[in-house]
C-alpha positions in Angstrom: 118.2 117.4 98.0 120.7 118.3 95.3 123.4 116.1 93.8 126.1 117.4 96.1 124.2 116.6 99.3 123.3 113.1 97.9 127.0 112.5 97.2 128.0 113.6 100.7 125.4 111.3 102.3 126.6 108.4 100.1 130.2 109.0 101.3 129.1 109.2 104.9 127.2 105.9 104.6 130.2 104.3 103.0 132.4 105.5 105.8 130.0 104.1 108.4 130.0 100.8 106.6 133.8 100.7 106.6 133.9 101.7 110.3 131.3 99.0 111.1 133.6 96.4 109.5 136.3 97.3 111.9 134.2 97.0 115.1 134.6 94.3 117.7 131.8 91.8 118.2 130.6 93.6 121.4 130.4 96.9 119.5 128.5 95.3 116.7 125.9 93.8 119.1 125.4 97.2 120.7 124.8 98.9 117.3 122.1 96.3 116.2 119.3 97.9 118.3 120.1 101.3 116.9 120.0 99.9 113.4 116.7 98.3 114.1 115.2 101.5 115.4 116.5 103.4 112.3 115.0 100.8 110.0 111.7 100.9 111.9 111.5 104.7 111.5 112.2 104.4 107.7 109.6 101.8 107.2 107.1 103.8 109.3 107.7 106.8 107.0 107.1 104.7 103.9 103.9 103.2 105.3 102.6 106.7 106.3 103.3 107.9 102.7 101.3 105.0 101.3 98.3 105.7 103.6 98.5 109.4 102.6 98.4 108.6 98.9 95.6 106.1 99.4 93.6 108.8 101.2 94.3 111.2 98.3 93.1 108.7 95.8 89.9 108.0 97.8 89.1 111.7 98.0 89.6 112.1 94.2 87.3 109.1 93.6 84.6 110.7 95.9 84.9 114.0 94.1 84.5 112.4 90.7 81.6 110.3 91.9 79.9 113.4 93.4 80.4 115.4 90.1 79.0 112.4 88.1 76.0 112.0 90.4 75.2 115.7 90.1 75.2 115.4 86.4 72.8 112.4 86.4 70.4 114.2 88.8 70.4 117.3 86.7 69.6 115.2 83.6 66.7 113.5 85.4 65.2 116.7 86.6 65.7 118.4 83.2 67.7 121.3 84.7 70.2 121.5 81.9 68.6 122.4 78.5 71.8 122.8 76.5 
């Protein structure tokens, strides 16, 4: 997302907030479930990203452990004579 798109989105959200301030109480009550669903989707995305990064870190740890264990076993067997 470039700076122009970000600026447009900020202006849209500002316009939505201003429009929300001019709503009647019934309209505000109807918009609350929609806001709740939107927040739930955003939080779900954040949680999914955290799980993805945790998985990546675990895979990196397993790779390093595997490489380290190969080195130890090669030393024990005397495979590497350098």
